[in-house]
C-alpha positions as CSV (number, residue, x, y, z in Angstrom):
1,M,140.8,108.5,54.7
2,T,140.2,110.9,57.6
3,R,136.5,110.8,56.9
4,T,136.5,106.9,57.0
5,V,138.3,106.9,60.3
6,I,135.8,109.4,61.8
7,T,132.9,107.4,60.5
8,V,134.3,104.1,62.0
9,A,135.0,105.9,65.3
10,T,131.4,107.3,65.4
11,I,129.8,103.9,64.7
12,S,132.0,102.2,67.3
13,L,131.0,104.8,69.9
14,L,127.3,104.3,69.1
15,V,127.6,100.5,69.4
16,L,129.3,100.9,72.8
17,T,126.7,103.4,74.0
18,V,123.8,101.2,73.0
19,G,125.4,98.0,74.3
20,C,125.8,99.6,77.7
21,Q,122.1,100.3,78.1
22,P,120.2,97.8,80.3
23,S,117.7,95.6,78.5
24,D,114.0,96.2,79.1
25,R,113.2,92.5,78.8
26,S,111.8,91.1,82.0
27,R,112.4,94.4,83.8
28,A,108.9,94.2,85.3
29,Q,109.2,90.5,86.1
30,R,111.8,90.6,88.8
31,L,113.0,93.1,91.3
32,P,116.4,94.5,90.6
33,Q,119.1,92.8,92.5
34,R,120.8,94.8,95.2
35,T,123.9,93.9,97.1
36,T,123.2,96.1,100.1
37,Y,120.2,97.9,101.6
38,A,120.5,100.8,104.0
39,P,117.1,101.7,105.5
40,P,116.3,105.3,106.3
41,A,117.4,106.5,109.7
42,N,113.9,106.4,111.2
43,E,113.2,102.9,109.7
44,A,116.5,101.6,111.0
45,S,115.8,102.8,114.5
46,E,112.4,101.0,114.4
47,V,113.9,97.8,113.3
48,V,116.8,97.6,115.8
49,G,115.2,99.8,118.5
50,S,114.4,96.8,120.7
51,T,116.3,93.6,121.5
52,D,113.4,92.2,123.5
53,E,112.2,88.8,122.0
54,V,108.5,89.6,122.3
55,D,108.9,93.0,120.6
56,L,110.9,91.4,117.8
57,V,108.4,88.6,117.3
58,E,105.5,91.0,117.3
59,Q,107.3,93.1,114.7
60,V,107.9,90.1,112.5
61,S,104.2,89.1,112.8
62,R,103.1,92.7,111.9
63,F,105.4,92.7,108.8
64,R,104.0,89.4,107.7
65,R,100.5,90.7,107.9
66,E,101.4,93.9,106.1
67,Y,103.2,92.0,103.4
68,R,100.2,89.7,102.8
69,R,97.8,92.6,102.8
70,S,99.9,94.5,100.2
71,L,100.0,91.5,97.9
72,E,96.2,91.1,98.3
73,L,95.7,94.7,97.4
74,L,98.0,94.3,94.4
75,T,95.9,91.3,93.2
76,Q,92.8,93.5,93.5
77,H,94.4,96.3,91.6
78,Y,95.6,94.0,88.7
79,T,92.2,92.3,88.6
80,A,90.4,95.7,88.2
81,A,93.0,96.8,85.6
82,G,92.6,93.6,83.7
83,D,96.4,93.0,83.7
84,N,96.4,89.2,83.8
85,K,100.1,88.8,83.5
86,K,100.9,90.8,86.6
87,L,97.9,89.4,88.4
88,G,99.4,85.9,87.9
89,W,102.7,87.1,89.4
90,A,101.0,88.6,92.4
91,K,98.9,85.4,93.0
92,E,102.0,83.2,92.6
93,E,103.8,85.3,95.2
94,L,100.8,84.9,97.6
95,R,100.9,81.1,97.0
96,A,104.6,81.1,97.7
97,L,104.0,83.0,100.9
98,D,101.5,80.4,102.0
99,R,104.0,77.6,101.3
100,M,106.9,79.3,103.1
101,P,107.3,78.1,106.7
102,Q,106.4,80.7,109.3
103,Y,107.5,79.7,112.8
104,R,105.6,80.7,116.0
105,Y,108.6,81.9,118.0
106,I,106.3,83.0,120.8
107,V,102.7,82.1,120.3
108,D,101.4,84.7,122.7
109,A,103.0,87.4,120.6
110,E,100.8,86.5,117.7
111,V,97.6,87.4,119.5
112,L,96.3,90.4,121.4
113,P,96.4,90.2,125.2
114,A,93.9,88.5,127.4
115,T,92.9,91.8,129.0
116,L,90.6,92.9,126.2
117,T,86.8,93.0,126.9
118,A,84.1,92.3,124.4
119,A,81.7,94.9,125.4
120,E,80.7,97.4,122.8
121,R,78.4,97.2,119.8
122,I,80.3,98.7,116.8
123,P,78.4,98.6,113.5
124,A,81.6,98.5,111.4
125,A,82.9,95.6,113.4
126,D,79.6,93.8,113.0
127,E,79.7,94.3,109.2
128,L,83.3,93.0,109.1
129,Y,82.3,90.0,111.2
130,L,79.4,89.1,108.8
131,A,81.7,89.5,105.8
132,A,84.3,87.2,107.4
133,R,81.7,84.6,108.3
134,E,80.4,84.6,104.7
135,T,83.9,84.2,103.4
136,K,84.5,81.3,105.7
137,R,81.2,79.8,104.7
138,Q,82.2,79.9,101.1
139,A,85.3,77.9,102.0
140,E,83.3,75.0,103.5
141,P,83.9,71.7,101.9
142,I,82.4,70.3,98.7
143,G,82.8,66.7,99.7
144,I,85.7,66.6,102.2
145,L,87.9,69.4,100.8
146,K,88.0,73.0,101.9
147,D,89.1,76.1,100.0
148,E,92.2,76.7,102.1
149,E,93.1,80.0,100.4
150,Q,89.5,81.3,101.2
151,L,90.0,80.1,104.8
152,R,93.1,82.2,105.1
153,V,91.3,85.2,103.8
154,A,88.5,84.7,106.4
155,R,91.1,84.4,109.1
156,E,92.8,87.7,108.1
157,M,89.4,89.4,108.2
158,Y,88.6,88.1,111.7
159,D,92.1,89.2,112.9
160,E,91.5,92.6,111.3
161,L,88.3,92.9,113.3
162,I,90.1,92.1,116.5
163,R,92.9,94.6,115.8
164,K,90.8,97.5,114.6
165,Y,87.9,97.1,117.1
166,P,89.4,95.6,120.2
167,T,86.4,96.7,122.4
168,S,83.8,95.2,120.0
169,D,81.4,92.6,121.4
170,K,82.3,90.5,118.4
171,I,86.0,89.9,119.3
172,D,85.2,86.7,121.2
173,D,83.2,85.3,118.3
174,A,86.0,86.3,115.9
175,A,88.6,84.6,118.1
176,Y,86.5,81.5,118.2
177,E,86.3,81.4,114.4
178,V,90.0,82.0,114.0
179,A,90.7,79.2,116.4
180,D,88.6,76.9,114.3
181,I,90.6,77.8,111.2
182,Y,93.9,77.2,112.9
183,E,92.7,73.9,114.2
184,Y,91.8,72.9,110.7
185,F,95.4,73.7,109.6
186,K,96.6,71.6,112.6
187,D,98.3,74.6,114.2
188,Y,97.1,73.5,117.6
189,E,99.1,75.8,119.9
190,I,97.8,78.9,118.4
191,A,94.3,77.5,118.0
192,L,94.3,76.8,121.7
193,L,95.3,80.4,122.4
194,Y,92.5,81.8,120.3
195,Y,89.9,79.6,122.0
196,Q,91.3,80.8,125.4
197,R,91.0,84.4,124.2
198,A,87.4,83.9,123.3
199,Y,86.3,83.1,126.8
200,Q,88.9,85.4,128.4
201,W,87.5,88.4,126.4
202,D,83.9,87.3,127.1
203,P,83.5,84.9,130.1
204,D,79.9,84.3,128.9
205,T,80.8,83.8,125.3
206,P,78.0,81.9,123.5
207,N,80.6,79.6,121.8
208,P,81.8,76.3,123.4
209,A,85.4,77.7,123.5
210,R,86.3,76.1,126.8
211,F,85.3,72.6,125.6
212,H,87.3,73.1,122.4
213,A,90.3,74.3,124.3
214,A,90.1,71.4,126.8
215,M,89.9,68.9,123.9
216,L,93.0,70.4,122.3
217,L,94.9,70.2,125.5
218,D,93.7,66.7,126.0
219,K,93.8,65.0,122.6
220,R,96.3,67.1,120.6
221,L,98.8,68.6,123.1
222,R,98.7,65.8,125.8
223,R,98.6,68.4,128.6
224,R,96.0,66.5,130.5
225,D,96.3,68.1,133.9
226,E,95.3,71.4,132.3
227,A,92.7,69.6,130.2
228,L,91.0,68.1,133.3
229,E,90.8,71.5,135.0
230,L,89.3,73.2,131.9
231,Y,86.8,70.4,131.3
232,Q,85.5,70.9,134.8
233,E,85.2,74.7,134.1
234,A,83.5,74.1,130.8
235,V,80.9,71.8,132.2
236,L,80.0,74.4,134.8
237,R,80.1,77.4,132.4
238,E,79.0,76.0,129.1
239,G,77.4,72.6,129.9
240,D,73.8,73.9,130.2
241,R,74.0,75.2,126.5
242,Y,75.7,72.3,124.9
243,D,74.3,68.9,126.0
244,E,76.6,66.8,123.8
245,W,79.7,68.6,124.9
246,K,78.6,68.3,128.5
247,V,78.2,64.5,128.2
248,Y,81.6,64.3,126.6
249,G,83.3,66.6,129.1
250,E,81.9,64.6,132.1
251,K,83.1,61.4,130.5
252,R,86.6,62.8,130.1
253,I,86.6,64.2,133.6
254,R,86.0,60.7,135.0
255,E,88.6,59.1,132.7
256,L,91.3,61.7,133.4
257,S,90.5,61.5,137.2
258,T,90.8,57.7,137.4
259,S,93.5,56.9,134.7
260,D,97.2,57.4,135.0
261,D,97.5,58.8,131.5
262,G,93.9,59.6,130.6
263,S,94.1,57.4,127.5
264,M,90.8,55.7,127.9
C-alpha cells in the first residue's frame, strides 16, 4: 500500500513538472510577450534626453532606418543560410513595415541640412552611387509598373551615400534620384525637399532639380508664388542645358504672372 502511494505521488509530481514546462512549438515564430520593458540606464537617457520636437522626429527617423536595415540584413542571412521559413518571416515583416503608415512630422528632420557642399571625389561614394543607380534601373517599369520594393532599396542606398559621405560630389545627384523616387510614391513634400537639397548642395548641379521643384510647387502643392520665383531661377540657371524645360518654364512664368490662380 505504501509503495502504491509513493508511486502515485511520484507520477503526479512528474506530470505536474512536465506540464509546467513551456512548449517549444512556434517559439521561433513570435517574440515572447512582455508586459513591461525597462531600457538600460544609458538607453533610457538617450530616448528621453530631449523634448525638442526636431530631435525626437530625427530619432524616430533614425530608428526606422535602423529597423529596416536590420530586417534587410536578416533576409540576407537567411538567404545565405538557406532557411526559407525564417526568410519568409523576415520578408513578411519588411512588407508589413512598408504597409505601415509613417508620418512626416517635420519634413526637414528627415533630410540632412542645406549647408552641405558636394565638393569631394570619394571612390567609395562613387561605387555606392553606381550600385544605387543600377538598383533603381532594375526597378524601371515593364509596361507601366515599377518594382516598388526595388525602388525603396535604391532610395535607402542613395540616402546611405548622403549620410556616410556628406562631402561627396555625388550627394546632389543622390538627392535628385531620391526626390524622383519620392515623387513616384506621391510623397510630394519630401520629394520637393530633396530636389531643393540637390541644388542647395551643388548650385551648378547637372540635374534639372529647380525645374522639378518648381513644378511640384506649381502643380502638386499649389504654392504658386514660390513656384513662379523658382521657375524664374530655373530658366536662368538650368535653361541653357534643358531646352524643353526652359520652354515649359517660360510658359508657366507667363501664365503665373498674368493669371490670378495660375491655372492656365
